[in-house]
DSSP file (Angstrom, degrees, kcal/mol; ACC not computed):
  #  RESIDUE AA STRUCTURE BP1 BP2  ACC     N-H-->O    O-->H-N    N-H-->O    O-->H-N    TCO  KAPPA ALPHA  PHI   PSI    X-CA   Y-CA   Z-CA
    1    1 A X              0   0    0      0, 0.0    86,-2.8     0, 0.0     2,-0.1   0.000 360.0 360.0 360.0 134.5    0.0    0.0    0.0
    2    2 A X        -     0   0    0     84,-0.2     2,-0.5    87,-0.0     0, 0.0  -0.425 360.0-145.0 -80.1 156.7    1.3    3.4   -1.0
    3    3 A X        -     0   0    0     -2,-0.1    53,-0.1     4,-0.0     2,-0.1  -0.979  12.4-157.4-124.4 116.4    1.6    6.3    1.5
    4    4 A X     >  -     0   0    0     -2,-0.5     4,-2.5     1,-0.1     5,-0.2  -0.437  31.9-109.3 -85.9 166.5    1.0    9.8    0.3
    5    5 A X  H  > S+     0   0    0      1,-0.2     4,-2.3     2,-0.2     5,-0.2   0.897 119.8  51.5 -62.5 -38.6    2.3   12.9    1.9
    6    6 A X  H  > S+     0   0    0      1,-0.2     4,-2.1     2,-0.2    -1,-0.2   0.931 112.8  43.4 -64.5 -45.0   -1.2   13.8    3.1
    7    7 A X  H  > S+     0   0    0      2,-0.2     4,-2.1     1,-0.2    -1,-0.2   0.848 112.5  53.8 -71.1 -31.5   -1.8   10.4    4.6
    8    8 A X  H  X S+     0   0    0     -4,-2.5     4,-2.0     2,-0.2     5,-0.2   0.913 108.9  48.8 -65.7 -42.2    1.7   10.3    6.2
    9    9 A X  H  X S+     0   0    0     -4,-2.3     4,-2.4     1,-0.2    -2,-0.2   0.920 112.1  48.2 -63.8 -43.6    1.1   13.6    7.9
   10   10 A X  H  X S+     0   0    0     -4,-2.1     4,-1.6     1,-0.2    -1,-0.2   0.890 107.9  57.2 -61.9 -38.7   -2.3   12.4    9.2
   11   11 A X  H  < S+     0   0    0     -4,-2.1     4,-0.3     1,-0.2    -2,-0.2   0.925 112.7  38.0 -60.7 -46.9   -0.6    9.2   10.4
   12   12 A X  H >< S+     0   0    0     -4,-2.0     3,-1.6     1,-0.2     4,-0.3   0.862 111.2  59.2 -74.8 -33.2    1.9   11.1   12.6
   13   13 A X  H >< S+     0   0    0     -4,-2.4     3,-1.4     1,-0.3    -1,-0.2   0.794  92.5  69.0 -65.3 -25.9   -0.6   13.7   13.7
   14   14 A X  T 3< S+     0   0    0     -4,-1.6    -1,-0.3     1,-0.3    -2,-0.2   0.717  97.7  52.9 -63.0 -19.3   -2.7   10.9   15.1
   15   15 A X  T X> S+     0   0    0     -3,-1.6     3,-2.4    -4,-0.3     4,-0.6   0.517  78.6 123.8 -92.7  -6.3    0.0   10.5   17.8
   16   16 A X  T <4 S+     0   0    0     -3,-1.4     6,-0.1    -4,-0.3    -3,-0.0  -0.346  83.4   9.6 -59.6 128.5    0.1   14.1   18.8
   17   17 A X  T 34 S+     0   0    0      2,-0.1    -1,-0.3    -2,-0.1    -2,-0.1   0.417 110.1  88.9  83.2  -0.9   -0.6   14.4   22.5
   18   18 A X  T <4 S+     0   0    0     -3,-2.4     2,-0.2     3,-0.1    -2,-0.2   0.525  79.2  61.6-104.7  -7.7   -0.2   10.6   23.1
   19   19 A X  S  < S-     0   0    0     -4,-0.6    -2,-0.1     1,-0.1     3,-0.1  -0.674  96.5-100.0-114.3 170.4    3.5   10.5   23.7
   20   20 A X  S    S+     0   0    0     -2,-0.2     2,-0.3     1,-0.2    -1,-0.1   0.854 107.9   8.9 -58.6 -35.1    5.7   12.0   26.3
   21   21 A X        -     0   0    0      1,-0.0     3,-0.3     0, 0.0    -1,-0.2  -0.993  56.1-148.8-144.5 148.5    6.7   14.8   23.9
   22   22 A X  S >> S+     0   0    0     -2,-0.3     4,-1.9     1,-0.2     3,-0.8   0.306  73.2 104.6 -95.8   7.3    5.5   15.9   20.4
   23   23 A X  H 3> S+     0   0    0      1,-0.3     4,-2.6     2,-0.2     5,-0.2   0.866  75.1  57.6 -57.6 -36.6    9.0   17.1   19.4
   24   24 A X  H 3> S+     0   0    0     -3,-0.3     4,-2.4     1,-0.2    -1,-0.3   0.856 105.0  51.6 -64.0 -32.2    9.5   14.1   17.2
   25   25 A X  H <> S+     0   0    0     -3,-0.8     4,-2.3     2,-0.2    -1,-0.2   0.932 110.1  47.7 -68.7 -45.1    6.4   15.0   15.3
   26   26 A X  H  X S+     0   0    0     -4,-1.9     4,-2.2     1,-0.2    -2,-0.2   0.903 112.2  50.8 -60.6 -41.0    7.6   18.6   14.7
   27   27 A X  H  X S+     0   0    0     -4,-2.6     4,-2.7     2,-0.2    -2,-0.2   0.927 109.5  50.3 -61.5 -45.6   11.0   17.2   13.7
   28   28 A X  H  X S+     0   0    0     -4,-2.4     4,-2.8     1,-0.2    -2,-0.2   0.876 109.3  51.1 -62.1 -38.4    9.3   14.8   11.2
   29   29 A X  H  X S+     0   0    0     -4,-2.3     4,-2.8     2,-0.2     5,-0.3   0.919 110.8  48.8 -65.1 -42.6    7.2   17.7    9.7
   30   30 A X  H  X S+     0   0    0     -4,-2.2     4,-2.5     2,-0.2     5,-0.3   0.933 112.8  47.8 -60.9 -46.1   10.4   19.7    9.3
   31   31 A X  H  X S+     0   0    0     -4,-2.7     4,-2.8    27,-0.2    -2,-0.2   0.939 114.8  45.6 -61.7 -47.9   12.2   16.7    7.6
   32   32 A X  H  X S+     0   0    0     -4,-2.8     4,-2.1    26,-0.4    -2,-0.2   0.926 114.9  46.2 -62.5 -46.3    9.3   16.0    5.3
   33   33 A X  H  X S+     0   0    0     -4,-2.8     4,-1.6     2,-0.2    -1,-0.2   0.905 116.1  45.6 -63.9 -41.8    8.7   19.7    4.3
   34   34 A X  H  X S+     0   0    0     -4,-2.5     4,-2.3    -5,-0.3     5,-0.2   0.905 110.9  53.1 -68.3 -41.8   12.5   20.2    3.7
   35   35 A X  H  X S+     0   0    0     -4,-2.8     4,-2.9    -5,-0.3     5,-0.2   0.890 107.2  53.6 -59.6 -39.2   12.8   16.9    1.8
   36   36 A X  H  X S+     0   0    0     -4,-2.1     4,-2.5    -5,-0.2    -1,-0.2   0.899 107.9  49.1 -62.8 -41.1    9.9   18.1   -0.5
   37   37 A X  H  X S+     0   0    0     -4,-1.6     4,-2.1     2,-0.2    -2,-0.2   0.913 114.6  44.4 -66.3 -42.4   11.7   21.4   -1.3
   38   38 A X  H  X S+     0   0    0     -4,-2.3     4,-2.3     2,-0.2    -2,-0.2   0.924 113.8  50.2 -67.6 -43.9   15.0   19.6   -2.1
   39   39 A X  H  X S+     0   0    0     -4,-2.9     4,-2.5     1,-0.2    -2,-0.2   0.905 111.2  49.1 -60.7 -42.0   13.1   17.0   -4.2
   40   40 A X  H  X S+     0   0    0     -4,-2.5     4,-2.6    -5,-0.2    -1,-0.2   0.912 109.8  51.3 -65.1 -41.6   11.2   19.6   -6.1
   41   41 A X  H  X S+     0   0    0     -4,-2.1     4,-0.8     2,-0.2    -2,-0.2   0.899 112.1  46.9 -62.2 -40.0   14.5   21.6   -6.8
   42   42 A X  H ><>S+     0   0    0     -4,-2.3     5,-2.6     2,-0.2     3,-0.6   0.902 111.1  51.4 -67.3 -40.6   16.1   18.4   -8.1
   43   43 A X  H ><5S+     0   0    0     -4,-2.5     3,-2.1     1,-0.2    -2,-0.2   0.901 105.4  56.0 -61.6 -40.9   13.0   17.6  -10.2
   44   44 A X  H 3<5S+     0   0    0     -4,-2.6    -1,-0.2     1,-0.3    -2,-0.2   0.746 105.3  52.9 -63.0 -22.7   13.1   21.1  -11.7
   45   45 A X  T <<5S-     0   0    0     -4,-0.8    -1,-0.3    -3,-0.6    -2,-0.2   0.162 128.1-100.8 -97.5  15.9   16.7   20.3  -12.7
   46   46 A X  T < 5S+     0   0    0     -3,-2.1     2,-0.3     1,-0.3    -3,-0.2   0.652  73.8 144.7  75.2  19.9   15.5   17.1  -14.5
   47   47 A X      < -     0   0    0     -5,-2.6     2,-1.3    -6,-0.1    -1,-0.3  -0.645  58.0-115.2 -82.3 148.3   16.4   14.6  -11.8
   48   48 A X        +     0   0    0     -2,-0.3     2,-0.4     2,-0.1    83,-0.2  -0.683  58.3 146.8 -88.1  91.2   14.0   11.7  -11.4
   49   49 A X        -     0   0    0     -2,-1.3     2,-1.0   -10,-0.1     3,-0.1  -0.989  48.6-134.8-129.4 134.8   12.7   12.2   -7.9
   50   50 A X     >  -     0   0    0     -2,-0.4     4,-2.3     1,-0.2     5,-0.2  -0.786  21.8-168.9 -88.3 101.2    9.3   11.4   -6.5
   51   51 A X  H  > S+     0   0    0     -2,-1.0     4,-2.1     1,-0.2    -1,-0.2   0.916  82.9  48.2 -61.2 -48.2    8.5   14.6   -4.6
   52   52 A X  H  > S+     0   0    0      1,-0.2     4,-2.6     2,-0.2    -1,-0.2   0.883 111.7  50.9 -63.2 -37.3    5.4   13.4   -2.8
   53   53 A X  H  > S+     0   0    0      2,-0.2     4,-2.9     1,-0.2     5,-0.2   0.905 107.5  52.8 -66.3 -41.2    7.3   10.2   -1.8
   54   54 A X  H  X S+     0   0    0     -4,-2.3     4,-2.0     2,-0.2    -2,-0.2   0.913 111.7  46.6 -60.2 -42.3   10.2   12.2   -0.4
   55   55 A X  H  X S+     0   0    0     -4,-2.1     4,-2.3     2,-0.2    -2,-0.2   0.945 112.7  49.1 -63.7 -48.4    7.8   14.3    1.7
   56   56 A X  H  X S+     0   0    0     -4,-2.6     4,-1.9     1,-0.2    -2,-0.2   0.913 111.0  49.8 -59.2 -44.6    5.9   11.2    2.9
   57   57 A X  H  X S+     0   0    0     -4,-2.9     4,-1.2     1,-0.2    -1,-0.2   0.900 110.0  51.4 -62.3 -40.5    9.2    9.4    3.9
   58   58 A X  H  < S+     0   0    0     -4,-2.0   -26,-0.4    -5,-0.2     4,-0.3   0.902 108.7  51.6 -62.1 -40.9   10.3   12.5    5.8
   59   59 A X  H  < S+     0   0    0     -4,-2.3     3,-0.3     1,-0.2    -1,-0.2   0.875 119.6  33.3 -64.1 -37.7    7.1   12.6    7.7
   60   60 A X  H >< S+     0   0    0     -4,-1.9     3,-2.1     1,-0.2     4,-0.2   0.468  84.3 102.3-101.2  -0.3    7.2    9.0    8.8
   61   61 A X  T 3< S+     0   0    0     -4,-1.2     3,-0.3    -3,-0.3    -1,-0.2   0.815  93.9  33.8 -57.7 -31.9   10.9    8.3    9.3
   62   62 A X  T >  S+     0   0    0     -4,-0.3     3,-2.5    -3,-0.3    -1,-0.3   0.105  78.3 121.6-107.0  20.5   10.7    8.6   13.1
   63   63 A X  G X   +     0   0    0     -3,-2.1     3,-1.8     1,-0.3    -1,-0.2   0.745  62.2  73.4 -60.7 -21.9    7.3    7.1   13.6
   64   64 A X  G >> S+     0   0    0      1,-0.3     3,-1.1    -3,-0.3     4,-0.7   0.656  79.7  75.1 -64.7 -14.2    8.8    4.4   15.8
   65   65 A X  G <4 S+     0   0    0     -3,-2.5    -1,-0.3     1,-0.2    -2,-0.2   0.522  73.0  84.4 -75.1  -3.8    9.2    7.1   18.5
   66   66 A X  G <4 S+     0   0    0     -3,-1.8    -1,-0.2     1,-0.2    -2,-0.1   0.720 108.5  14.8 -70.0 -18.5    5.4    7.0   19.1
   67   67 A X  T <4 S+     0   0    0     -3,-1.1     2,-0.3    -4,-0.1    -1,-0.2   0.491 119.2  43.5-135.3  -3.0    5.9    4.0   21.5
   68   68 A X  S  < S-     0   0    0     -4,-0.7     2,-0.1     2,-0.0     5,-0.1  -0.832  85.2 -78.1-140.3 172.4    9.4    3.6   22.6
   69   69 A X    >   -     0   0    0     -2,-0.3     3,-1.8     1,-0.1     4,-0.2  -0.479  53.9-107.5 -70.0 150.8   12.6    5.2   23.7
   70   70 A X  G >  S+     0   0    0      1,-0.3     3,-1.4     2,-0.2     4,-0.3   0.743 110.5  71.0 -55.9 -28.4   14.5    6.8   20.9
   71   71 A X  G 3  S+     0   0    0      1,-0.3    -1,-0.3     2,-0.1     3,-0.2   0.740 108.6  32.6 -65.4 -22.4   17.3    4.2   20.8
   72   72 A X  G <> S+     0   0    0     -3,-1.8     4,-1.5     1,-0.1    -1,-0.3   0.152  84.6 109.0-118.3  19.8   15.0    1.5   19.4
   73   73 A X  H <>  +     0   0    0     -3,-1.4     4,-2.7     1,-0.2     5,-0.3   0.775  67.7  66.4 -70.7 -25.3   12.7    3.6   17.3
   74   74 A X  H  > S+     0   0    0     -4,-0.3     4,-2.3     1,-0.2    -1,-0.2   0.968 107.5  37.3 -61.5 -53.7   14.1    2.4   13.9
   75   75 A X  H  > S+     0   0    0      1,-0.2     4,-2.7     2,-0.2     5,-0.2   0.886 116.8  53.1 -66.5 -38.3   13.0   -1.2   14.3
   76   76 A X  H  X S+     0   0    0     -4,-1.5     4,-2.5     2,-0.2    -1,-0.2   0.908 111.6  45.5 -64.5 -41.2    9.7   -0.2   16.0
   77   77 A X  H  X S+     0   0    0     -4,-2.7     4,-2.6     2,-0.2     5,-0.3   0.922 112.8  50.7 -66.6 -43.6    8.8    2.2   13.1
   78   78 A X  H  X S+     0   0    0     -4,-2.3     4,-2.0    -5,-0.3    -2,-0.2   0.939 114.5  43.5 -56.7 -50.2    9.8   -0.4   10.5
   79   79 A X  H  X S+     0   0    0     -4,-2.7     4,-2.6     2,-0.2    -1,-0.2   0.890 113.0  52.9 -65.4 -40.4    7.6   -3.0   12.2
   80   80 A X  H  X S+     0   0    0     -4,-2.5     4,-1.6    -5,-0.2    -2,-0.2   0.955 112.8  41.7 -62.1 -51.7    4.7   -0.6   12.7
   81   81 A X  H  <>S+     0   0    0     -4,-2.6     5,-1.9     1,-0.2     4,-0.4   0.862 114.9  52.1 -67.0 -34.5    4.5    0.6    9.1
   82   82 A X  H ><5S+     0   0    0     -4,-2.0     3,-1.4    -5,-0.3    -1,-0.2   0.927 109.3  49.5 -65.0 -44.8    5.0   -3.0    7.8
   83   83 A X  H 3<5S+     0   0    0     -4,-2.6    -1,-0.2     1,-0.3    -2,-0.2   0.803 104.1  60.1 -64.2 -29.1    2.1   -4.2   10.0
   84   84 A X  T 3<5S-     0   0    0     -4,-1.6    -1,-0.3    -5,-0.2    -2,-0.2   0.608 119.9-111.5 -75.0 -10.6   -0.1   -1.4    8.8
   85   85 A X  T < 5 +     0   0    0     -3,-1.4    -3,-0.2    -4,-0.4    -2,-0.1   0.587  63.5 150.6  94.4  11.7    0.4   -2.8    5.3
   86   86 A X      < -     0   0    0     -5,-1.9    -1,-0.3     1,-0.1   -84,-0.2  -0.425  53.1 -94.9 -75.6 154.5    2.5   -0.1    3.6
   87   87 A X    >>  -     0   0    0    -86,-2.8     3,-2.0     1,-0.1     4,-1.5  -0.242  34.5-110.0 -64.3 154.8    4.9   -1.0    0.9
   88   88 A X  H 3> S+     0   0    0      1,-0.3     4,-2.3     2,-0.2     5,-0.2   0.779 114.4  71.7 -61.1 -26.6    8.5   -1.6    1.8
   89   89 A X  H 34 S+     0   0    0      1,-0.2     4,-0.3     2,-0.2    -1,-0.3   0.816 106.1  39.6 -55.7 -28.6    9.5    1.6    0.1
   90   90 A X  H <4 S+     0   0    0     -3,-2.0     3,-0.4     2,-0.1     4,-0.3   0.856 116.9  43.9 -93.4 -40.2    7.8    3.4    3.0
   91   91 A X  H >< S+     0   0    0     -4,-1.5     3,-1.0     1,-0.2     4,-0.4   0.758 101.4  69.2 -80.0 -20.4    8.8    1.2    6.0
   92   92 A X  T >X S+     0   0    0     -4,-2.3     4,-2.5     1,-0.2     3,-1.6   0.830  86.0  69.4 -62.4 -30.4   12.4    0.9    5.0
   93   93 A X  H 3> S+     0   0    0     -3,-0.4     4,-2.0    -4,-0.3    -1,-0.2   0.805  87.1  66.2 -59.7 -28.3   13.0    4.6    5.7
   94   94 A X  H <4 S+     0   0    0     -3,-1.0    -1,-0.3    -4,-0.3    -2,-0.2   0.821 112.6  32.9 -63.0 -29.5   12.6    3.8    9.4
   95   95 A X  H X4 S+     0   0    0     -3,-1.6     3,-1.0    -4,-0.4     4,-0.4   0.885 119.3  48.9 -88.5 -47.7   15.8    1.8    9.2
   96   96 A X  H >< S+     0   0    0     -4,-2.5     3,-0.9     1,-0.2    -3,-0.2   0.739  94.0  72.8 -71.8 -23.2   17.7    3.8    6.5
   97   97 A X  T 3< S+     0   0    0     -4,-2.0    -1,-0.2     1,-0.2    -3,-0.1   0.759  99.8  46.1 -66.8 -21.5   17.3    7.3    8.0
   98   98 A X  T <  S+     0   0    0     -3,-1.0    10,-2.5    -5,-0.2     2,-0.5   0.606 105.3  63.7 -94.5 -12.2   19.7    6.6   10.8
   99   99 A X  B <   -A  107   0A   0     -3,-0.9     3,-0.4    -4,-0.4     2,-0.3  -0.954  66.8-158.4-124.6 121.5   22.6    5.0    8.9
  100  100 A X    >   +     0   0    0      6,-2.8     3,-1.6    -2,-0.5     6,-0.3  -0.665  68.5   7.4 -97.9 148.8   24.6    6.7    6.3
  101  101 A X  T 3  S-     0   0    0     -2,-0.3    -1,-0.2     1,-0.3     3,-0.1   0.769 119.9 -71.0  59.2  32.3   26.6    5.2    3.4
  102  102 A X  T 3  S+     0   0    0     -3,-0.4     2,-0.5     1,-0.2    -1,-0.3   0.820 101.8 131.7  55.3  33.1   25.5    1.6    4.1
  103  103 A X    X   -     0   0    0     -3,-1.6     3,-1.2     3,-0.3    -3,-0.3  -0.955  50.9-158.1-123.4 114.3   27.5    1.6    7.3
  104  104 A X  T 3  S+     0   0    0     -2,-0.5     8,-0.5     1,-0.3    -1,-0.1   0.718  98.3  50.4 -62.2 -21.6   26.0    0.5   10.5
  105  105 A X  T 3  S+     0   0    0      1,-0.2     2,-1.4     6,-0.1    -1,-0.3   0.598  90.2  80.2 -92.9 -12.8   28.6    2.5   12.4
  106  106 A X  S <  S+     0   0    0     -3,-1.2    -6,-2.8    -6,-0.3     2,-0.3  -0.681  72.6 161.9 -92.9  82.4   28.0    5.7   10.5
  107  107 A X  B     -A   99   0A   0     -2,-1.4     3,-0.5    -8,-0.2    -8,-0.2  -0.816  45.2-148.8-116.5 143.7   24.9    6.6   12.5
  108  108 A X  S    S+     0   0    0    -10,-2.5    -9,-0.1    -2,-0.3     3,-0.1   0.628  95.2  36.8 -82.3 -14.9   23.1    9.8   13.0
  109  109 A X  S    S-     0   0    0      1,-0.5    -1,-0.2   -11,-0.4     2,-0.2  -0.027 122.5 -47.9-133.9  36.5   21.9    9.1   16.5
  110  110 A X  S    S-     0   0    0     -3,-0.5     2,-0.5    -5,-0.1    -1,-0.5  -0.499  78.3 -53.6 119.6 168.9   24.6    7.3   18.5
  111  111 A X        -     0   0    0     -2,-0.2     2,-0.4    -3,-0.1    -6,-0.1  -0.698  48.3-148.5 -88.9 126.6   26.8    4.2   18.0
  112  112 A X        -     0   0    0     -8,-0.5     2,-0.8    -2,-0.5    -2,-0.1  -0.749  13.8-129.7 -91.3 136.2   25.0    1.0   17.0
  113  113 A X    >>  -     0   0    0     -2,-0.4     3,-1.6     1,-0.1     4,-0.7  -0.799  15.2-151.5 -82.7 112.6   26.4   -2.3   18.1
  114  114 A X  T 34 S+     0   0    0     -2,-0.8     7,-0.2     1,-0.3     3,-0.2   0.735  94.0  53.0 -61.6 -21.6   26.6   -4.3   14.8
  115  115 A X  T 34 S+     0   0    0      1,-0.2     3,-0.4     6,-0.1    -1,-0.3   0.621  92.5  74.4 -86.6 -13.5   26.2   -7.6   16.7
  116  116 A X  T <4 S+     0   0    0     -3,-1.6     2,-0.3     1,-0.3    -1,-0.2   0.862 111.2  18.4 -68.9 -37.2   23.0   -6.4   18.6
  117  117 A X     X  -     0   0    0     -4,-0.7     4,-2.5    -3,-0.2    -1,-0.3  -0.764  63.1-177.4-139.2  89.1   20.7   -6.7   15.6
  118  118 A X  H  > S+     0   0    0     -3,-0.4     4,-2.6    -2,-0.3     5,-0.3   0.848  85.5  56.4 -58.0 -36.2   22.0   -8.9   12.8
  119  119 A X  H  > S+     0   0    0      2,-0.2     4,-2.6     1,-0.2    -1,-0.2   0.956 110.8  43.2 -58.9 -50.6   18.9   -8.2   10.6
  120  120 A X  H  > S+     0   0    0      2,-0.2     4,-2.7     1,-0.2     5,-0.3   0.917 113.4  51.9 -62.2 -45.0   19.5   -4.4   10.8
  121  121 A X  H  X S+     0   0    0     -4,-2.5     4,-2.1    -7,-0.2    -1,-0.2   0.932 114.3  42.3 -58.4 -48.4   23.2   -4.8   10.3
  122  122 A X  H  X S+     0   0    0     -4,-2.6     4,-1.9     2,-0.2    -1,-0.2   0.884 113.1  53.7 -67.6 -38.6   22.7   -6.9    7.1
  123  123 A X  H  X S+     0   0    0     -4,-2.6     4,-1.8    -5,-0.3    -2,-0.2   0.958 111.7  43.8 -60.2 -51.3   19.9   -4.7    5.9
  124  124 A X  H  < S+     0   0    0     -4,-2.7    -1,-0.2     1,-0.2    -2,-0.2   0.906 113.3  51.9 -62.6 -42.2   21.9   -1.5    6.1
  125  125 A X  H  < S+     0   0    0     -4,-2.1    -1,-0.2    -5,-0.3    -2,-0.2   0.855 121.6  30.6 -62.1 -36.1   25.0   -3.1    4.6
  126  126 A X  H  < S+     0   0    0     -4,-1.9    -1,-0.2    -3,-0.2    -2,-0.2   0.519  90.0 111.9-106.4  -7.6   23.1   -4.5    1.5
  127  127 A X     <  -     0   0    0     -4,-1.8     2,-0.8    -5,-0.2    -4,-0.0  -0.459  60.2-138.4 -74.0 137.2   20.3   -1.9    1.0
  128  128 A X        -     0   0    0     -2,-0.2     2,-0.1   -26,-0.0    -1,-0.1  -0.856  25.9-135.1 -94.0 108.0   20.4    0.2   -2.2
  129  129 A X        -     0   0    0     -2,-0.8     2,-0.1     1,-0.1     0, 0.0  -0.380  13.6-136.7 -66.0 134.7   19.4    3.7   -1.0
  130  130 A X     >  -     0   0    0     -2,-0.1     4,-2.2     1,-0.1     5,-0.2  -0.440  25.0-109.0 -82.2 164.7   16.9    5.5   -3.2
  131  131 A X  H  > S+     0   0    0      1,-0.2     4,-2.1     2,-0.2     5,-0.1   0.875 121.7  54.2 -61.1 -36.6   17.3    9.2   -4.0
  132  132 A X  H  > S+     0   0    0      2,-0.2     4,-2.2     1,-0.2    -1,-0.2   0.894 107.6  49.3 -66.3 -39.2   14.3    9.9   -1.7
  133  133 A X  H  > S+     0   0    0      2,-0.2     4,-2.5     1,-0.2    -2,-0.2   0.900 109.9  51.7 -65.1 -40.3   16.0    8.1    1.2
  134  134 A X  H  X S+     0   0    0     -4,-2.2     4,-2.0     2,-0.2    -2,-0.2   0.896 109.4  50.0 -63.7 -39.4   19.2   10.0    0.6
  135  135 A X  H  X S+     0   0    0     -4,-2.1     4,-2.6     2,-0.2    -1,-0.2   0.928 110.8  48.9 -64.1 -44.6   17.3   13.3    0.7
  136  136 A X  H  X S+     0   0    0     -4,-2.2     4,-2.7     2,-0.2    -2,-0.2   0.891 107.9  55.1 -64.0 -38.8   15.6   12.3    3.9
  137  137 A X  H  X S+     0   0    0     -4,-2.5     4,-1.3     2,-0.2    -1,-0.2   0.935 110.9  45.4 -57.3 -46.2   18.9   11.3    5.5
  138  138 A X  H  X S+     0   0    0     -4,-2.0     4,-1.3     1,-0.2     3,-0.4   0.939 114.5  47.1 -61.5 -48.3   20.2   14.8    4.7
  139  139 A X  H  X S+     0   0    0     -4,-2.6     4,-2.5     1,-0.2    -1,-0.2   0.832 104.9  60.3 -66.8 -32.7   17.1   16.5    6.0
  140  140 A X  H  < S+     0   0    0     -4,-2.7    -1,-0.2     1,-0.2    -2,-0.2   0.872 108.7  44.6 -61.5 -36.4   17.1   14.4    9.2
  141  141 A X  H  < S+     0   0    0     -4,-1.3    -1,-0.2    -3,-0.4    -2,-0.2   0.763 115.6  48.6 -77.2 -25.3   20.5   15.9    9.9
  142  142 A X  H  < S+     0   0    0     -4,-1.3     2,-0.2    -5,-0.1    -2,-0.2   0.831  95.1  79.6 -83.9 -34.4   19.5   19.4    9.0
  143  143 A X  S  < S-     0   0    0     -4,-2.5  -116,-0.1    -5,-0.1  -112,-0.0  -0.518  88.6-102.8 -84.3 142.8   16.2   19.7   10.9
  144  144 A X        -     0   0    0     -2,-0.2  -114,-0.1     1,-0.1  -113,-0.1  -0.280  19.3-160.7 -64.8 143.8   16.2   20.4   14.6
  145  145 A X  S    S+     0   0    0     -4,-0.1     2,-0.4     2,-0.1  -118,-0.2   0.721  78.3  66.4 -91.8 -27.9   15.6   17.6   17.1
  146  146 A X  S    S-     0   0    0   -120,-0.1     2,-0.4  -119,-0.1    -2,-0.1  -0.773  95.4-108.9 -96.6 140.7   14.7   20.0   19.9
  147  147 A X        +     0   0    0     -2,-0.4    -2,-0.1     1,-0.2  -124,-0.1  -0.489  44.7 159.4 -74.0 124.9   11.6   22.0   19.5
  148  148 A X        +     0   0    0     -2,-0.4     3,-0.4  -125,-0.1    -1,-0.2   0.050  66.4  84.6-121.0  23.2   11.8   25.6   18.9
  149  149 A X  S    S+     0   0    0      1,-0.2    -2,-0.1     2,-0.1    -1,-0.0   0.713  90.0  48.1 -84.8 -25.4    8.3   25.6   17.5
  150  150 A X              0   0    0      1,-0.2    -1,-0.2     0, 0.0    -3,-0.1  -0.232 360.0 360.0-112.1  42.5    6.8   25.9   21.0
  151  151 A X              0   0    0     -3,-0.4    -1,-0.2     0, 0.0    -2,-0.1   0.494 360.0 360.0 -73.1 360.0    8.8   28.8   22.5
C-alpha cells in the first residue's frame, strides 16, 4: 500500500498528545517539508525524484518514536508501518534514515552495536538507498531535534 504525503502527515498527527513529547512530530514535519523542497528543486533540474514520496518518507521516518525510547525507534517504526500494510519503500525509511553510506557504524543518533541486531546490520549493509531516502537522510541531519516551535 502506498503512502501519500497527506496520509503520512495524518498518520503522525494521530500520535500528537499521546507521547511524552511531540517534538519528534515537529521534527518529522520539518524533515518532510524540507525533503519536499529539495526533491522539487532536483525535479526542476530534471532529476528523477518522486517529490510526494520524499515528503511522505520524511514525515514517517521517526514514527517508531510513538511508542518507545528513541534508541530503538528504527525497528519499531519499521515493524509498525509494515504491520499497517504499507509498501517496503515506506517502512524501509525507518531503518535507513539513521545509517549513512550503508555503514551500521555511520549513525546519525549514537553508535550502533553491529552484533546487537543482525537483521538491521545486514539490511543496512546491503540496501540500495533510493534518491528519496538520501534526501531524507540529509534533511534528518538538518532539521532540529529540539523543539523551537513551541517557544
